[in-house]
C-alpha positions in Angstrom: 4.2 -43.6 37.0 7.6 -45.3 37.2 6.5 -47.8 34.5 5.5 -45.0 32.2 8.7 -43.2 32.8 10.7 -46.4 32.0 8.8 -46.7 28.7 9.8 -43.1 27.7 13.4 -43.7 28.8 13.4 -46.9 26.7 12.0 -45.0 23.7 14.7 -42.3 24.1 17.5 -44.9 24.3 16.2 -46.9 21.3 15.9 -43.7 19.2 19.4 -42.4 20.3 21.1 -45.8 19.6 19.6 -46.4 16.2 20.0 -42.9 15.0 23.4 -41.9 16.4 25.1 -45.1 15.2 24.0 -44.7 11.6 24.8 -41.0 11.5 28.2 -41.2 13.1 29.2 -44.2 11.0 28.1 -42.4 7.8 29.9 -39.2 8.9 33.1 -41.1 9.8 33.1 -42.9 6.4 32.7 -39.7 4.4 34.8 -37.3 6.4 37.8 -36.1 4.5 40.9 -35.9 6.6 44.7 -36.2 6.5 46.2 -39.7 6.4 44.6 -43.1 5.7 40.9 -43.7 6.7 40.3 -46.2 9.4 39.6 -49.8 8.4 36.1 -51.0 8.8 37.3 -54.5 9.5 39.5 -53.1 12.3 36.5 -51.2 13.8 34.4 -54.4 13.8 37.2 -56.2 15.8 37.5 -53.3 18.3 33.7 -53.3 18.8 33.7 -57.1 19.5 36.6 -56.7 22.0 34.8 -53.9 23.8 31.6 -55.9 23.9 33.4 -58.9 25.4 35.0 -56.8 28.1 31.7 -55.2 28.9 29.8 -58.5 29.2 32.6 -59.9 31.4 32.2 -56.9 33.7 28.4 -57.5 33.8 28.8 -61.2 34.7 31.3 -60.1 37.3 28.7 -57.6 38.7 25.9 -60.3 38.7 28.1 -62.6 40.8 28.8 -60.0 43.6 32.1 -58.9 42.1 33.7 -62.2 42.9 36.7 -63.2 40.7 36.3 -66.8 41.7 32.6 -66.9 40.8 33.4 -65.2 37.5 36.0 -67.8 36.7 33.7 -70.6 37.6 30.9 -69.3 35.4 33.1 -68.7 32.4 34.8 -72.2 32.8 31.5 -74.1 33.3 29.4 -72.3 30.7 32.0 -71.8 28.0 35.0 -74.2 28.3 33.2 -77.2 29.8 30.3 -77.0 27.3 32.2 -76.9 24.0 29.3 -78.1 21.8 26.9 -75.4 23.2 29.7 -72.8 22.6 30.3 -74.0 19.1 26.6 -73.6 18.2 27.2 -69.9 18.4 30.0 -69.9 15.8 27.3 -69.8 13.0 25.4 -66.7 14.1 28.7 -65.0 15.2 30.3 -65.4 11.8 27.1 -64.1 10.1 27.0 -61.1 12.5 30.6 -60.3 11.8 29.8 -60.3 8.1 26.8 -58.1 8.7 28.7 -55.6 10.8 31.3 -55.2 8.0 28.5 -54.9 5.4 27.0 -52.0 7.4 30.2 -50.0 7.0 30.2 -50.8 3.2 26.5 -49.7 3.0 27.0 -46.4 4.9 30.1 -45.6 2.8 27.9 -45.7 -0.3 24.4 -44.7 0.9 23.2 -41.6 2.8 21.9 -42.3 6.3 18.2 -41.7 5.5 18.1 -44.1 2.5 20.1 -46.7 4.6 17.7 -46.4 7.6 14.6 -47.0 5.5 16.0 -49.8 3.3 17.5 -51.6 6.4 13.9 -52.0 7.7 13.7 -55.0 5.2 15.2 -56.9 8.1 11.7 -57.1 9.4 10.8 -59.1 6.3 13.7 -61.4 6.5 13.3 -62.0 10.2 9.7 -62.8 9.7 10.3 -65.3 6.9 13.1 -67.0 8.9 10.8 -67.1 12.0 8.1 -68.9 10.0 10.6 -71.4 8.5 12.9 -72.0 11.5 10.6 -71.5 14.5 7.3 -72.5 13.0 5.6 -69.2 13.8 2.4 -68.2 12.1 1.9 -64.7 10.8 -1.5 -63.0 10.9 -3.2 -61.1 8.2 -1.8 -57.8 9.5 1.7 -59.1 9.5 1.6 -60.4 5.9 0.0 -57.1 4.7 2.6 -55.1 6.5 5.4 -57.1 4.8 3.9 -56.3 1.4 3.6 -52.6 2.3 7.2 -52.7 3.6 8.5 -54.1 0.2 6.6 -51.4 -1.7 8.0 -48.6 0.5 11.6 -49.8 0.2 11.1 -50.1 -3.6 9.9 -46.4 -3.7 12.8 -45.2 -1.6 15.3 -46.9 -4.0 13.5 -45.4 -7.0 15.9 -43.4 -9.2 15.6 -39.7 -8.6 15.6 -37.0 -11.3 19.1 -36.0 -10.6 21.4 -34.7 -13.3 22.9 -37.3 -15.6 26.5 -36.5 -14.7 25.7 -36.9 -11.0 23.8 -40.1 -11.7 26.7 -41.6 -13.6 29.0 -40.8 -10.7 26.8 -42.3 -8.0 25.0 -45.2 -9.6 27.8 -47.7 -9.0 28.3 -46.8 -5.4 24.6 -46.8 -4.7 24.3 -50.3 -6.2 27.1 -51.5 -3.9 25.5 -49.9 -0.9 22.1 -51.4 -1.8 23.5 -54.9 -2.2 25.4 -54.5 1.1 22.1 -53.5 2.9 20.2 -56.4 1.3 22.8 -59.0 2.2 23.0 -57.5 5.7 19.2 -57.8 6.1 19.2 -61.4 5.1 22.1 -62.2 7.5 20.4 -60.2 10.3 17.2 -62.1 9.9 18.8 -65.6 9.8 21.3 -64.9 12.6 18.7 -63.2 14.8 16.3 -66.1 14.6 19.0 -68.7 15.0 20.3 -66.9 18.1 16.7 -66.7 19.5 16.3 -70.4 18.9 19.5 -71.1 20.9 18.4 -68.9 23.7 15.1 -70.7 24.0 16.8 -74.1 24.1 19.2 -73.2 27.0 18.9 -71.1 30.1 22.3 -69.4 30.0 22.7 -65.7 30.9 22.3 -63.4 27.9 25.7 -61.8 28.9 27.4 -65.2 28.8 25.9 -65.9 25.4 27.2 -62.5 24.2 30.7 -63.4 25.5 30.6 -66.6 23.4 29.3 -64.7 20.4 32.0 -62.0 20.9 34.9 -64.5 21.1 33.9 -66.1 17.8 33.3 -62.6 16.4 36.7 -61.6 17.4 38.3 -64.6 15.7 36.3 -64.1 12.5 36.9 -60.4 12.6 40.7 -60.8 12.9 40.6 -63.2 10.0 38.8 -60.6 7.9 41.3 -57.9 8.9 44.3 -59.9 7.7 42.6 -61.5 4.6 41.2 -58.2 3.2 43.3 -55.5 4.8 46.5 -57.3 5.6 48.7 -55.2 3.4 47.4 -51.9 4.8 47.7 -53.2 8.4 51.3 -54.1 7.8 52.0 -50.7 6.3 50.1 -48.4 8.6 49.0 -50.5 11.6 45.7 -51.9 12.7 44.5 -48.7 14.2 45.4 -46.4 11.4 43.1 -43.4 10.9 41.5 -43.8 14.4 40.3 -40.6 16.1 37.6 -39.6 18.6 34.9 -40.1 16.1 36.1 -43.6 15.2 36.1 -44.7 18.8 32.6 -43.2 19.2 31.4 -45.4 16.3 33.1 -48.4 17.9 31.5 -47.7 21.3 28.0 -47.2 19.8 28.3 -50.4 17.9 29.6 -52.4 20.8 27.4 -51.1 23.6 24.3 -50.2 21.7 23.0 -53.7 21.5 23.7 -54.3 25.1 21.8 -51.2 26.1 18.9 -52.2 24.0 18.9 -55.7 25.6 18.6 -54.0 29.0 15.7 -51.8 28.1 13.8 -53.8 25.5 11.6 -55.5 28.1 10.0 -52.2 28.8 9.4 -51.5 25.1 6.3 -53.0 23.4 5.8 -53.3 19.6 4.1 -49.9 19.4 7.0 -48.3 21.3 9.5 -50.0 18.9 7.5 -48.7 16.0 7.7 -45.1 17.4 11.5 -45.6 17.9 11.9 -46.7 14.3 9.8 -43.9 12.9 11.5 -41.2 14.9 14.9 -42.6 13.9 14.0 -42.5 10.2 12.7 -38.9 10.6 15.8 -37.7 12.5 18.2 -39.4 10.1 16.4 -37.7 7.2 16.5 -34.3 8.8 20.2 -34.5 9.9 21.3 -36.0 6.5 19.7 -33.0 4.8 20.6 -30.2 7.1 23.9 -31.3 8.7 25.6 -33.9 6.5 24.1 -32.3 3.3 24.4 -35.6 1.4 20.7 -36.2 0.8 18.1 -34.5 -1.4 14.6 -35.8 -0.4 12.0 -36.3 -3.1 8.3 -36.8 -2.9 8.8 -40.5 -3.9 11.3 -41.0 -1.0 8.8 -39.4 1.4 6.0 -41.7 0.2 8.2 -44.8 0.5 9.3 -43.7 4.0 5.7 -43.2 5.1 4.9 -46.7 3.8 7.8 -48.3 5.7 6.8 -46.5 8.9 3.2 -47.6 8.5 4.4 -51.2 7.8 6.5 -51.1 11.0 3.4 -50.1 13.1 1.1 -52.6 11.3 3.5 -55.5 11.9 3.3 -55.0 15.6 -0.5 -54.4 15.6 -1.4 -57.9 16.8 1.6 -58.1 19.2 2.8 -61.5 17.9 5.1 -62.7 16.7 7.7 -60.5 18.3 10.7 -59.8 16.1 14.3 -60.1 17.3 15.9 -57.5 15.0 19.3 -57.3 16.6 21.4 -59.2 18.9 22.4 -57.9 22.3 
């Protein structure tokens, strides 16, 4: 009974994290308010800092709340192993790019379209798993990838909106689509690369995330001052921050860690249910609450194909896909 309860809790957590992050991020990027809007690059840095602090606290807890033990672990695993630490610079830089791209995507695409299109990370992760880890995909997996591509293509199919509206939104939709596609590719490569590193060493996943976070913080700060340096000097790094912004930061920072804690209770079918429910909830909330989405029959057909592909990919149970880092 407890195992069944844990599975349902895992399902709820997965659905909540994947849905709430997308919706709050979309709402925060489209909300009209007084003063400057918060900088996406600054939010990425804040999330990395919060993630580092959380992982340090988790390592501290795992070592019986001993400051000396915490210091020894961080020194031995991070400072005294510079080459192992440097290996994580590559996925960390890519994850930082990916996190910034998600803000770009949700500034230009509605939550429902983003949720469905972002499932292309299954395709990129599978292809990188085959090329980098030597995995073999079964017939069901290859078939699901073809269905997935067809579903995403239908979701991106131009709707019969008015010509004026289409002229206003085509440019931003293209920017959003390109951001999602690049994010999918970066997610696939970085996820498989990180999985390969985890298999080669036996470090704690929390220590690994501290290493990722440190590099992510450095890359993120570089991005802030390269792309938003003038605005930071004029209004400050935390310009436009409010309760909603901090909610987005917390969801982005802690969401992956929560998933890492519960994913061992979630099999492929459960993850398929979570993805499906998240897409459905995003669609309903985008239509009824955010009111920035008009569903069409073509969109629904594409969404159904994507959901079916998600279930079909996990039908044989292997290979498992690491879609997001902790």
